[in-house]
C-alpha positions in Angstrom: -14.2 17.5 17.0 -15.0 14.1 15.4 -17.6 11.9 17.1 -17.1 8.2 17.9 -18.6 7.1 14.6 -16.3 9.4 12.6 -13.3 8.0 14.6 -14.3 4.5 13.4 -14.9 5.6 9.8 -11.6 7.4 9.2 -9.4 4.2 9.4 -11.8 2.4 7.1 -11.6 5.2 4.5 -7.8 5.2 4.8 -7.7 1.4 4.2 -10.0 1.8 1.2 -7.6 4.4 -0.2 -4.7 2.1 0.3 -6.4 -0.8 -1.5 -7.6 1.3 -4.4 -4.1 2.8 -4.8 -2.5 -0.7 -4.7 -4.8 -2.1 -7.5 -4.5 1.1 -9.5 -8.2 2.0 -9.2 -8.2 5.3 -7.4 -11.5 6.5 -8.9 -13.8 3.5 -8.1 -15.7 5.4 -5.4 -15.6 8.9 -4.1 -14.0 9.0 -0.7 -13.8 12.1 1.5 -10.9 14.4 0.5 -9.6 17.9 0.8 -8.1 19.1 -2.4 -5.7 22.1 -2.5 -5.5 23.9 -5.9 -4.2 27.2 -6.9 -1.9 29.2 -9.2 1.9 28.6 -9.1 3.4 29.9 -5.8 0.1 30.7 -4.3 0.6 28.8 -1.0 -0.8 25.4 -1.7 2.2 23.6 0.0 1.9 26.0 3.0 -1.8 25.1 3.4 -0.8 21.4 3.5 2.0 22.0 5.9 -0.3 23.9 8.2 -2.8 21.0 8.2 0.0 18.6 9.1 1.8 20.9 11.4 5.2 20.2 10.0 7.5 21.9 7.4 8.2 18.9 5.1 7.4 19.9 1.5 9.9 20.9 -1.2 10.4 24.7 -1.8 12.0 26.5 -4.7 11.5 28.8 -7.6 9.2 28.0 -10.5 7.3 24.8 -10.7 8.3 22.7 -7.7 5.3 20.4 -7.2 5.1 18.5 -10.5 3.1 15.5 -9.4 0.1 15.2 -7.2 0.8 14.5 -3.5 -1.8 12.5 -1.7 -1.4 12.9 2.0 -3.2 10.5 4.3 -3.4 11.7 7.9 -3.6 8.9 10.5 -4.2 9.2 14.2 -2.1 6.6 16.1 -2.7 6.8 19.9 0.4 5.7 21.9 -1.2 2.3 22.8 -2.7 1.5 19.4 -1.6 -1.4 17.2 -0.4 1.0 14.5 1.7 2.9 16.9 3.4 0.0 18.6 3.8 -1.9 15.3 5.1 0.9 13.0 6.5 3.6 15.3 10.2 3.9 15.0 12.3 2.3 17.8 12.9 4.5 20.8 9.4 5.8 21.0 10.3 9.5 21.4 9.1 10.5 17.9 5.7 12.1 17.9 5.0 12.0 14.2 6.4 9.9 11.4 5.8 9.4 7.6 5.6 6.4 5.3 5.6 6.6 1.5 3.6 4.0 -0.4 6.6 3.4 -2.7 8.7 2.6 0.4 6.2 0.9 2.8 8.9 -0.6 5.1 10.8 2.6 5.6 9.8 5.0 8.3 10.7 8.7 8.0 11.0 10.8 11.1 13.0 13.7 9.7 11.1 16.3 7.7 14.2 17.1 5.7 14.4 13.4 4.7 10.7 13.5 3.7 11.4 16.6 1.6 14.4 14.9 -0.1 12.4 11.7 -0.8 9.5 13.7 -2.4 12.1 15.5 -4.6 13.8 12.1 -5.5 10.4 10.4 -6.3 9.3 13.5 -8.4 12.5 13.3 -10.4 12.0 9.6 -10.9 8.4 10.1 -12.1 8.9 13.1 -14.4 12.6 13.6 -14.9 15.0 16.6 -14.2 13.2 19.2 -16.4 9.9 20.8 -15.5 7.7 18.0 -16.8 4.5 17.2 -14.9 2.6 14.0 -14.4 -0.6 12.8 -12.9 0.9 9.7 -11.1 0.8 10.7 -7.5 3.2 10.3 -4.6 1.3 8.8 -1.6 2.4 9.8 1.8 1.0 8.7 5.2 1.5 10.9 8.2 1.1 9.4 11.6 
């Protein structure tokens, strides 16, 4: 369990990641990260889904994940500014997702998140099995 200092540090790190992504300088300083690597179809997506606790990543045969996916996990207590400012109307949703390429669109359906990852991947690398190093950034609240 994270202590009070770590609880204060995580939002700062997330903000730094956002700023560096915005200005295109992801490698300026080393920020805490978990990296999942492995052979094709070895369970990398399953590890990420287990960490998040949701089934939201594309599945298929062959190379499915063709661009890096940067997940930023955010804790938003019910009474926090981020929760009241960005949480979808209705308030019944426990988790939601925001892509950096669509910062004003809130995703609450894991199937819609999966489709958006697929669409953005195709936009970045095309229909064939090309790969690229430009990431898709996804915030999970």
